[in-house]
C-alpha positions as CSV (number, residue, x, y, z in Angstrom):
1,M,217.8,221.7,157.7
2,N,213.9,222.7,158.1
3,S,212.2,220.4,160.6
4,R,210.8,218.5,157.7
5,Q,214.1,217.0,156.7
6,R,215.2,216.2,160.7
7,R,212.0,214.6,160.2
8,G,212.9,212.4,157.9
9,V,216.3,211.5,158.9
10,I,215.2,210.5,162.1
11,L,212.8,208.4,160.2
12,L,215.5,206.9,158.3
13,L,217.6,206.1,160.8
14,L,214.9,204.4,162.9
15,S,213.9,202.4,159.9
16,V,217.7,201.5,159.5
17,L,217.5,200.6,163.3
18,C,214.5,198.6,162.5
19,A,215.9,197.1,159.7
20,L,218.9,196.0,161.9
21,G,217.2,194.3,164.7
22,A,214.8,192.4,162.3
23,F,218.4,190.9,161.0
24,A,219.8,190.3,164.2
25,G,216.3,189.0,166.0
26,V,216.7,186.4,162.4
27,F,220.2,186.0,162.7
28,T,219.8,184.6,166.6
29,V,216.7,182.6,165.7
30,I,218.6,180.5,162.8
31,R,222.3,180.4,164.9
32,D,219.5,179.2,167.8
33,V,218.2,176.5,165.2
34,N,221.5,175.1,163.9
35,S,222.9,174.7,167.8
36,K,219.3,173.0,168.0
37,V,219.7,170.7,164.9
38,G,222.9,170.5,164.0
39,P,224.7,168.7,160.8
40,E,222.6,166.4,159.3
41,V,224.0,162.6,158.6
42,T,222.6,159.5,156.6
43,A,220.4,157.2,158.3
44,Y,218.4,154.3,157.1
45,R,214.4,153.0,157.4
46,L,212.8,150.0,156.7
47,K,210.7,150.0,153.1
48,T,208.5,147.1,154.7
49,D,208.3,144.8,157.6
50,I,210.7,142.2,157.7
51,A,209.8,138.8,159.4
52,P,212.2,137.8,161.9
53,Y,215.4,135.9,161.2
54,K,215.1,136.1,158.0
55,T,218.8,137.8,155.6
56,L,219.0,141.5,155.2
57,S,219.9,143.1,151.9
58,A,220.2,146.4,151.0
59,G,216.9,146.6,149.1
60,Q,215.0,146.7,152.2
61,F,216.1,150.4,153.5
62,E,215.9,154.1,152.2
63,K,218.7,156.5,152.8
64,I,217.4,159.4,154.9
65,E,219.3,162.5,156.0
66,M,218.3,163.3,159.6
67,P,220.3,166.0,162.4
68,E,223.1,164.2,163.7
69,R,221.6,164.7,167.6
70,W,218.7,162.9,166.8
71,L,220.2,160.0,166.3
72,S,221.0,157.3,168.4
73,E,224.2,155.7,168.9
74,N,223.3,152.3,167.5
75,A,221.8,153.9,164.4
76,V,223.1,152.2,161.0
77,T,224.7,154.6,158.8
78,D,226.3,152.5,156.6
79,L,224.7,149.2,154.4
80,D,228.1,147.6,154.7
81,D,226.5,146.9,158.5
82,I,223.9,145.0,157.5
83,R,226.2,142.2,155.2
84,G,226.1,138.8,156.4
85,K,223.5,139.7,159.2
86,I,219.7,138.8,159.6
87,A,216.4,140.1,161.6
88,V,216.8,139.4,165.4
89,T,212.9,140.3,165.9
90,Q,210.3,141.2,163.6
91,L,211.4,144.7,162.1
92,K,208.6,147.4,160.6
93,A,208.2,149.4,157.9
94,R,210.0,152.9,158.5
95,S,211.2,152.1,161.7
96,L,214.9,153.9,162.1
97,L,217.8,150.8,161.1
98,Q,219.6,150.8,164.6
99,S,222.4,147.8,165.3
100,D,220.9,145.7,167.8
101,M,217.9,145.0,165.2
102,I,220.2,142.9,163.7
103,V,223.0,139.6,164.2
104,D,225.2,137.9,162.4
105,R,224.0,135.0,160.1
106,P,225.3,131.4,161.7
107,A,228.7,130.6,160.3
108,V,229.4,127.3,159.1
109,G,233.0,126.1,160.5
110,E,235.7,124.5,159.1
111,G,234.8,120.6,158.3
112,E,231.1,120.8,157.8
113,Q,229.0,121.2,155.3
114,E,225.0,122.8,154.9
115,I,222.9,120.3,154.8
116,A,219.0,121.2,154.8
117,I,215.7,118.7,155.3
118,M,211.8,119.2,155.9
119,I,210.7,119.1,159.0
120,D,207.3,118.8,159.9
121,A,206.0,122.1,161.2
122,A,203.1,121.1,163.7
123,T,205.5,118.8,165.5
124,G,209.1,119.7,164.8
125,V,209.1,123.3,164.9
126,A,206.4,125.3,165.9
127,G,208.1,128.3,165.6
128,K,210.4,127.8,168.6
129,I,213.5,126.7,166.7
130,T,215.8,129.8,164.8
131,P,219.2,130.0,163.2
132,G,221.5,130.0,165.9
133,A,219.7,127.3,168.0
134,T,220.9,124.5,169.2
135,V,219.0,120.8,168.5
136,N,219.1,117.4,169.2
137,I,217.6,115.7,166.1
138,F,215.6,112.0,166.7
139,A,214.3,110.1,163.8
140,T,211.6,107.0,164.3
141,F,211.6,104.0,162.2
142,D,208.5,101.4,161.2
143,G,210.0,98.2,162.2
144,E,208.6,96.3,159.7
145,Q,210.4,98.9,157.3
146,Q,214.1,98.6,158.8
147,G,213.7,94.4,159.3
148,G,210.2,92.8,158.7
149,R,207.9,91.8,161.0
150,D,210.2,90.9,164.9
151,Q,211.7,93.9,164.4
152,K,210.6,96.9,167.1
153,D,209.6,100.3,166.1
154,Q,212.4,102.6,167.6
155,S,213.1,106.3,168.1
156,K,216.7,106.9,167.4
157,L,218.6,110.0,168.4
158,I,220.8,110.5,165.5
159,V,222.5,113.5,165.5
160,E,223.2,115.4,168.6
161,N,224.3,119.5,169.1
162,A,223.4,120.3,165.8
163,K,223.3,123.7,164.4
164,V,220.9,125.9,162.5
165,V,222.0,128.0,160.4
166,D,218.5,128.9,158.4
167,V,215.1,128.5,158.7
168,G,213.0,128.6,155.2
169,K,209.7,129.2,154.8
170,L,206.4,127.8,155.9
171,T,206.1,125.2,152.4
172,A,202.7,123.6,151.8
173,L,203.1,119.6,151.2
174,E,201.9,117.7,148.2
175,P,200.4,114.9,148.9
176,R,201.8,111.3,148.7
177,D,199.6,108.6,149.7
178,D,202.3,106.1,148.4
179,D,204.8,107.2,150.8
180,R,203.8,106.3,154.6
181,T,206.5,108.1,156.1
182,R,204.7,111.5,155.2
183,R,200.9,110.7,155.0
184,D,200.4,113.3,158.0
185,E,202.5,115.9,156.9
186,T,200.9,119.1,155.1
187,E,202.6,121.8,156.0
188,A,206.9,122.1,156.2
189,V,209.9,124.3,156.6
190,P,213.6,123.8,155.1
191,I,215.9,123.9,158.2
192,T,219.5,123.9,157.7
193,F,222.3,123.0,159.6
194,A,225.9,122.5,159.6
195,L,226.8,119.1,160.4
196,N,229.8,117.4,159.5
197,T,230.1,114.5,157.1
198,A,228.7,112.0,159.2
199,D,225.9,113.5,160.7
200,A,224.9,114.9,157.4
201,Q,224.8,111.3,155.9
202,R,222.7,110.3,159.1
203,V,219.9,113.4,158.2
204,A,220.3,112.1,154.9
205,Y,219.0,108.8,156.0
206,A,216.4,110.1,158.6
207,E,214.8,112.4,155.7
208,S,214.6,109.6,153.4
209,F,213.3,106.2,155.2
210,A,212.3,108.2,158.6
211,T,208.5,107.8,159.7
212,H,208.8,111.4,161.4
213,V,211.9,113.4,162.3
214,R,212.0,115.6,164.5
215,L,213.6,118.3,166.5
216,A,214.6,119.2,170.5
217,L,215.7,122.1,170.6
218,L,218.2,122.6,174.0
219,G,218.7,125.4,176.1
220,G,222.0,127.5,176.8
221,G,223.7,126.0,174.3
222,A,224.8,122.6,173.6
223,G,224.0,119.6,176.2
224,A,225.7,116.5,177.9
225,P,226.4,114.3,175.1
226,A,223.5,111.5,175.4
227,S,224.4,108.2,177.0
228,A,225.0,104.5,174.8
229,D,221.8,103.7,176.7
230,D,219.8,106.8,175.5
231,R,220.6,107.3,172.3
232,S,217.9,104.7,171.0
233,Y,214.4,103.5,172.5
234,T,211.4,100.9,171.9
235,L,208.4,101.1,173.3
236,D,209.2,97.8,175.3
237,E,211.8,99.4,177.6
238,D,209.1,100.6,179.7
239,K,207.8,97.6,180.4
């Protein structure tokens, strides 16, 4: 073997060694990336903004794949988990859906029924009453409408500890000049309660015949029962 052949063999061996080194380097990089990224799993991202306390549906989310190690422990990976759930806060588009963003929709108990009434947005809701809240329902009645000129205007506590199961969208009311009980209201919100039959009848009567129906939000769940003297009020009682 002459010198030229020896140089050719040496260059060939060097080329093979360089190729092996490059392959080993690429393999090391791939292994390092895989160790950092790991296998991919399914997650879900919001397509659009979702308002608080609104019922969730599968169409509001898009399926994505992302590395498992980058996924938080409370990320939702199965859309069955949103069944019967509502948004607990304002959810932003393109946010990753997580279990702490949603809660169970308030359920109707045994012996209860859902009844929805329109509540004046300005005086009855003010954005603070949400599904799952507990409220007292008050109604004010015009004395003349209830029994004649000698009858006093009166405020009554008609239902205690009513459970709110849904709050609808703000709705503009059509003017009703012939209806004194709704003449000052321009916007209202449909509120759905879970009530027994007797309380549902009281609420239905109040919505039909009361001058106003108002809600009082109870902090910390159910309040103490009102005494008989506190269930109704007329202005004469403060004289």
